[in-house]
C-alpha positions in Angstrom: 16.4 -11.4 -8.3 14.3 -14.3 -9.7 11.3 -16.0 -8.0 13.3 -18.6 -6.2 15.8 -16.1 -4.8 12.9 -13.9 -3.7 11.2 -16.8 -1.9 14.3 -17.9 -0.1 15.4 -14.3 0.7 12.0 -13.6 2.4 12.0 -16.7 4.7 12.0 -15.7 8.3 14.1 -17.6 10.8 11.1 -19.5 12.1 10.1 -20.4 8.5 13.6 -21.5 7.7 13.7 -23.7 10.7 10.3 -25.3 9.8 11.4 -25.8 6.2 14.5 -27.8 7.3 12.4 -29.8 9.6 10.0 -30.5 6.7 12.8 -31.4 4.3 14.4 -33.8 6.9 11.1 -35.7 7.3 12.6 -38.5 5.2 15.6 -40.4 6.3 17.8 -40.0 3.2 21.4 -40.9 3.5 22.5 -39.1 0.3 24.0 -35.6 0.2 21.1 -33.2 1.0 21.5 -30.7 -1.8 18.0 -29.3 -1.2 19.1 -28.1 2.2 22.6 -27.0 1.0 21.2 -24.8 -1.7 19.1 -22.9 0.9 22.1 -22.6 3.3 24.3 -21.3 0.5 21.7 -18.7 -0.6 21.2 -17.6 3.0 24.9 -17.5 3.9 25.9 -14.3 5.7 28.2 -11.9 4.0 28.7 -11.4 0.3 25.9 -12.9 -1.6 26.9 -15.9 -3.8 25.9 -15.8 -7.5 23.9 -18.6 -9.0 27.0 -19.7 -10.9 29.0 -19.9 -7.7 26.2 -22.0 -6.0 26.1 -24.3 -9.0 29.8 -24.9 -8.8 29.6 -25.8 -5.1 26.7 -28.2 -5.6 27.3 -29.7 -9.0 31.0 -29.2 -9.7 32.0 -30.2 -13.2 28.4 -30.9 -14.2 26.1 -29.0 -16.6 23.4 -26.8 -15.1 20.4 -29.0 -15.9 20.5 -30.7 -12.5 20.9 -27.4 -10.8 17.9 -25.9 -12.5 15.8 -29.0 -11.8 16.7 -28.7 -8.1 15.8 -25.0 -8.0 12.5 -25.8 -9.7 11.7 -28.6 -7.3 12.6 -26.4 -4.3 10.1 -23.8 -5.2 7.4 -26.4 -4.8 9.0 -27.8 -1.6 9.2 -24.4 0.1 5.6 -23.6 -0.7 4.4 -27.0 0.6 6.3 -26.3 3.9 4.8 -22.8 4.1 1.3 -24.1 3.5 1.7 -26.7 6.2 3.1 -24.2 8.6 0.4 -21.6 8.2 -2.8 -23.4 7.3 -4.1 -23.1 10.9 -2.9 -19.6 11.4 -5.0 -18.0 8.7 -8.8 -18.3 8.6 -8.9 -18.5 4.8 -6.2 -21.2 4.6 -7.9 -23.1 7.3 -11.2 -23.2 5.3 -9.4 -24.1 2.1 -7.7 -26.9 3.9 -11.0 -28.4 4.9 -12.5 -27.9 1.4 -9.4 -29.7 0.0 -9.9 -32.5 2.5 -13.5 -32.8 1.5 -12.7 -33.0 -2.2 -10.0 -35.7 -1.4 -12.5 -38.0 0.4 -15.1 -37.3 -2.3 -12.8 -38.7 -5.0 -12.3 -41.8 -2.8 -16.1 -42.3 -2.4 -15.9 -41.6 1.3 -18.9 -39.3 1.2 -19.5 -39.1 5.0 -16.0 -37.9 5.6 -16.3 -35.5 2.7 -19.5 -34.1 4.3 -17.8 -33.8 7.7 -15.0 -31.5 6.4 -17.3 -29.5 4.2 -19.5 -28.7 7.3 -16.5 -27.5 9.2 -15.6 -25.3 6.3 -19.1 -23.9 6.0 -19.3 -23.1 9.7 -16.1 -21.1 9.7 -16.8 -19.3 6.4 -20.4 -18.4 7.4 -19.1 -17.0 10.7 -16.6 -14.8 8.9 -18.8 -13.8 6.0 -16.4 -15.2 3.4 -18.9 -15.3 0.5 -16.4 -16.4 -2.2 -15.5 -19.5 -0.2 -19.2 -20.2 0.6 -19.9 -20.3 -3.1 -17.4 -23.2 -3.5 -18.8 -24.9 -0.3 -22.5 -24.7 -1.4 -21.6 -26.0 -4.9 -19.7 -29.0 -3.3 -22.7 -29.7 -1.0 -25.0 -29.8 -4.1 -22.6 -32.1 -5.8 -22.4 -34.3 -2.7 -26.2 -34.5 -2.6 -26.1 -36.7 -5.7 -24.3 -39.3 -3.5 -26.0 -38.8 -0.1 -29.8 -38.9 0.3 -29.4 -37.3 3.7 -28.4 -34.0 2.0 -31.3 -32.0 0.7 -30.0 -30.0 -2.4 -32.8 -27.5 -2.2 -31.4 -26.1 1.1 -28.0 -25.5 -0.5 -29.4 -24.2 -3.8 -31.3 -21.6 -1.8 -28.2 -20.8 0.3 -26.1 -20.4 -2.9 -28.7 -18.1 -4.5 -28.7 -15.8 -1.4 -24.9 -15.9 -1.2 -24.6 -15.1 -4.9 -26.6 -12.0 -4.4 -24.4 -10.8 -1.7 -21.2 -11.9 -3.5 -22.3 -10.0 -6.6 -22.8 -6.8 -4.6 -19.5 -7.2 -2.8 -17.7 -7.7 -6.1 -19.3 -4.7 -7.7 -18.0 -2.4 -5.0 -14.6 -4.2 -5.0 -14.1 -3.7 -8.7 -14.7 0.0 -8.4 -12.6 0.3 -5.2 -9.7 -1.4 -6.8 -9.5 1.1 -9.6 -10.0 4.2 -7.3 -7.5 2.9 -4.7 -4.9 2.1 -7.4 -5.0 5.6 -8.9 -4.9 7.2 -5.5 -1.8 5.2 -4.6 0.2 5.7 -7.8 -0.6 9.4 -7.9 0.4 9.9 -4.2 -2.5 12.4 -3.9 -0.5 14.9 -6.1 -2.5 14.3 -9.3 -4.9 17.1 -10.2 -6.9 15.1 -12.7 -10.4 14.2 -11.4 -10.9 10.4 -11.3 -13.9 9.5 -13.5 -14.5 6.3 -11.6 -15.7 8.3 -8.6 -19.0 9.1 -10.3 -19.7 5.5 -10.9 -18.7 4.6 -7.3 -21.2 7.2 -6.0 -24.0 5.9 -8.1 -23.3 2.3 -6.9 -23.4 3.5 -3.3 -26.7 5.3 -3.9 -28.2 2.2 -5.4 -27.1 0.0 -2.4 -28.2 2.4 0.3 -31.8 1.6 -0.3 -31.3 -2.1 0.7 -31.6 -2.4 4.5 -30.3 -6.0 4.5 -27.1 -4.9 2.8 -26.6 -2.0 5.2 -27.0 -4.3 8.2 -24.5 -6.9 6.9 -21.1 -6.3 8.7 -19.0 -7.3 5.7 -20.9 -5.1 3.3 -21.0 -2.2 5.8 -17.2 -2.3 5.7 -17.2 -2.3 1.9 -19.5 0.7 1.9 -17.4 2.5 4.4 -14.4 1.9 2.2 -16.3 3.3 -0.8 -17.6 6.4 0.9 -14.2 7.1 2.3 -12.6 6.9 -1.1 -15.2 9.3 -2.6 -14.6 11.9 0.2 -10.9 11.4 0.0 -10.8 11.9 -3.7 -12.9 15.0 -3.4 -10.6 16.2 -0.6 -13.7 16.8 1.6 -11.7 16.3 4.7 -14.3 17.7 7.2 -17.0 15.4 5.9 -14.5 12.5 5.9 -13.5 13.2 9.5 -17.1 13.3 10.6 -18.0 10.2 8.7 -15.0 8.1 9.8 -15.3 9.0 13.5 -18.9 8.1 13.5 -18.3 4.8 11.6 -15.4 3.8 13.8 -17.2 4.5 17.1 -20.3 2.6 15.8 -18.1 -0.4 15.0 -16.6 -0.3 18.5 -20.0 0.0 20.0 -21.4 -2.9 18.1 -18.2 -4.9 18.6 -17.8 -5.5 14.9 -14.0 -5.6 14.8 -12.4 -9.0 14.9 -9.4 -10.8 13.5 -10.9 -11.4 10.1 -11.7 -7.7 9.5 -8.7 -6.3 11.3 -7.5 -4.7 8.1 -10.7 -2.5 8.1 -9.9 -1.3 11.6 -6.4 -0.3 10.9 -7.4 1.3 7.6 -10.1 3.3 9.3 -7.7 4.5 12.0 -5.2 5.5 9.2 -7.9 7.6 7.5 -9.0 9.2 10.7 -5.4 10.2 11.6 -4.9 11.8 8.1 -8.3 13.5 8.0 -7.7 15.1 11.5 -4.3 16.3 10.3 -5.9 17.8 7.2 -8.3 19.6 9.4 -5.4 21.0 11.5 -6.5 18.9 14.6 -2.9 17.9 15.3 -3.3 16.8 18.9 -6.3 14.6 18.0 -4.4 13.2 15.0 -1.5 12.1 17.2 -3.9 10.5 19.7 -5.4 8.4 17.0 -2.0 7.6 15.7 -1.3 6.0 19.1 -4.5 4.0 18.7 -3.2 2.8 15.3 0.1 1.8 17.0 -1.8 -0.2 19.6 -3.8 -1.9 16.8 -0.6 -2.9 15.0 0.2 -5.1 18.0 -3.1 -6.9 18.0 -3.5 -10.5 16.9 0.2 -11.2 17.3 1.1 -8.3 14.9 -1.1 -9.8 12.2 -0.9 -6.8 9.9 2.1 -5.0 11.4 4.2 -5.0 8.2 1.3 -3.7 6.1 0.4 -0.7 8.3 3.5 0.3 10.2 4.5 2.6 7.3 1.2 4.5 7.7 1.8 4.9 11.4 5.2 6.5 10.7 3.7 8.6 7.9 1.2 10.0 10.4 4.0 11.0 12.8 6.0 12.6 10.0 3.0 14.6 8.8 2.4 16.0 12.3 6.0 16.6 13.1 6.4 18.6 9.9 4.1 21.2 11.6 4.8 20.7 15.3 8.5 19.6 15.7 10.9 19.6 12.8 13.8 18.2 14.8 11.7 15.3 16.1 10.6 14.6 12.5 14.2 14.5 11.2 15.3 12.2 14.1 12.4 9.9 13.2 13.1 9.8 9.5 16.8 9.2 10.1 15.9 6.2 12.3 13.6 4.9 9.5 16.5 4.8 7.1 17.7 1.6 8.9 14.2 0.2 9.8 14.2 -3.4 8.4 10.4 -3.7 8.8 9.9 -1.1 6.1 12.4 -2.4 3.6 9.8 -4.1 1.5 7.4 -1.2 1.5 6.9 0.3 -2.0 8.3 3.8 -2.3 9.8 3.6 1.2 13.0 5.3 0.0 10.9 8.0 -1.8 9.0 8.7 1.5 12.2 8.9 3.7 14.4 11.0 1.4 11.7 13.3 0.1 10.5 14.2 3.6 14.1 14.6 4.9 14.7 17.0 2.1 11.5 19.0 2.9 12.3 19.0 6.7 15.8 20.4 6.1 14.3 22.9 3.7 11.9 24.1 6.4 14.9 24.5 8.8 16.6 26.5 6.0 19.6 24.1 5.8 19.4 24.0 2.1 22.7 22.1 1.5 21.4 19.2 3.6 18.1 19.4 1.7 19.8 19.2 -1.7 21.8 16.1 -0.4 18.5 14.3 0.4 17.0 15.1 -3.0 20.2 13.8 -4.7 19.9 10.5 -2.7 16.2 10.3 -3.7 16.9 10.6 -7.4 19.3 7.6 -7.2 16.7 5.2 -6.0 14.8 2.8 -8.3 11.6 3.5 -6.4 11.8 7.1 -7.5 12.3 6.1 -11.1 9.2 3.9 -10.9 7.1 6.6 -9.2 4.1 8.3 -10.9 5.3 10.9 -13.4 3.1 13.6 -11.8 4.9 13.1 -8.5 8.3 13.2 -10.2 7.3 16.5 -11.8 6.3 18.1 -8.5 9.5 16.8 -6.8 11.6 18.2 -9.7 10.1 21.6 -9.2 10.7 21.5 -5.5 14.4 20.8 -6.2 14.5 24.0 -8.3 13.3 26.0 -5.3 16.1 24.5 -3.1 18.7 25.1 -5.8 17.7 28.7 -6.0 18.2 29.0 -2.2 21.8 27.8 -2.5 22.4 30.2 -5.5 23.2 27.3 -7.8 22.0 29.4 -10.8 24.2 27.7 -13.5 22.6 24.4 -12.5 19.1 26.0 -12.5 19.5 27.1 -16.2 20.3 23.5 -17.2 17.7 21.9 -14.9 14.8 24.0 -16.0 15.5 23.2 -19.6 15.8 19.5 -18.7 12.4 19.5 -16.8 10.7 21.2 -19.7 12.1 18.5 -22.0 11.6 15.4 -19.7 8.0 16.5 -18.6 7.0 18.1 -21.9 3.4 16.7 -21.9 2.8 17.6 -18.2 4.4 21.0 -18.7 1.9 21.8 -21.5 -1.1 20.3 -19.8 -3.9 22.7 -18.6 -4.0 20.7 -15.4 -0.4 21.9 -14.6 -0.9 25.6 -15.5 0.2 26.6 -12.0 3.4 24.6 -12.3 4.2 26.0 -15.7 3.6 29.6 -14.6 5.8 29.1 -11.5 8.7 27.6 -13.5 8.6 30.5 -15.9 8.6 33.0 -13.1 11.5 31.2 -11.4 13.4 31.2 -14.7 13.1 35.0 -14.8 14.2 35.2 -11.2 17.4 33.4 -12.0 18.5 36.3 -14.3 17.4 39.1 -12.0 19.7 40.4 -9.3 17.0 42.4 -7.5 13.4 41.4 -7.9 12.1 44.6 -6.3 13.6 46.7 -9.1 11.9 44.7 -11.8 8.2 45.9 -11.8 7.1 43.4 -14.5 8.5 40.4 -12.7 7.2 41.7 -9.4 3.7 42.0 -11.0 3.9 38.5 -12.3 4.8 37.2 -8.9 1.9 39.1 -7.2 -0.5 37.9 -9.8 0.5 34.4 -9.2 0.2 34.7 -5.5 -3.2 36.4 -5.7 -4.6 34.2 -8.5 -7.9 32.6 -7.7 -8.5 31.2 -11.1 -7.2 27.8 -10.2 -8.5 25.6 -7.4 -5.6 24.0 -5.6 -4.6 22.6 -2.3 -1.3 23.0 -0.4 -0.9 19.2 -0.4 -0.8 19.3 -4.2 2.7 20.9 -4.0 5.8 19.4 -2.4 6.9 22.9 -1.4 4.2 25.6 -1.4 5.0 27.9 -4.4 3.0 31.0 -3.2 4.4 30.9 0.3 8.0 30.7 -1.0 7.4 33.5 -3.5 6.0 35.7 -0.7 9.3 35.3 1.2 11.3 36.4 -1.9 9.4 39.7 -2.3 8.8 40.5 1.4 
């Protein structure tokens, strides 16, 4: 699907209605191919190919006119979207006033330019949007060349102070971006320590000495994000829970949450839910999950699509411990949830967890079915290799339970080939040992009568040489092996 198809496909009904109103603003009599191409692409039923749409719009003509129309429509759709949403988003609203100021500046209407620039400054200052303030102060200094009523020294000083804060924000943002990315793609299954964490901690230590920074709401949120990432990376869930609850309650007390930082509130609630779960405080975890659900409805569902997945993930985590049937029901409902369709790795989440839930209910055939569905999805093929490796090992366990030993012979060999580097890595020593034990179990009718194999299994279960957490394994290897020798 190309860019134009993606843009048209993602238009909501309200956006489509506004787009047609925008396109019809001129009283053209000629055939409106710009509207027709949108209608054909959005036509219910079987999706028309680009060749079919070309034939309907430009029958008997070459494709140049068709491609020009598509190219022009990308610009038209985005102009309509900008017009529709410029007042609904604070950043767009400020950029609109900056653009208006620049327009009047080029026309030598300096008083009008100043008027719109002041409106932009007021809004940006209120929201602490330092990157936009940098543009605004620079434009004020430029405007001072034309207007004696504007003292450039005032805005030069404002820009200097703003630059200091902006530099500090960007320094944390750069580090956070790397840490956040690695955590996301590894799905918390990677056992390799992130080297960026050390640099992040040093940055936080440097900033903590500056009281002005600590008291700045926008920077306090940045520091909260950084500290949370450090504790999450280190899996220090008790410290994370304590820190988050304190930070969240302090923000509520000081009434720091608003529309512009709503993302921070929802993120904080997500972390609280997960840290409480990690600390086995399931009832409290579900209570904060409900607070997250309420937060999703705020500001006319401003960030609903971004965080609804995390709400459902919180429920699934808890139901995996408290109510398997309820968890399966929820996951099956999520299979047809349109609001999650554009969420990355949505299919991986649903099918992987359904496979695990059916495994825990000892319905291994249904579990295998879900894993087979998972392997067919493009999202799984694009997932982090470490995650794929752990999922593949989980499948071996399930195949063993259904006595599919012929397949196991083939699959173990395939895993050792496909994940050769991971299999050899010291970071995955536990996985390698487990797979080798499982390979011996396939050829053994009675484990209890094989003292050497039994000793290997017990050594594996009792091993304290490796530090590992249960959440690093899709299915807990030691617990499963205990059941096989009990």
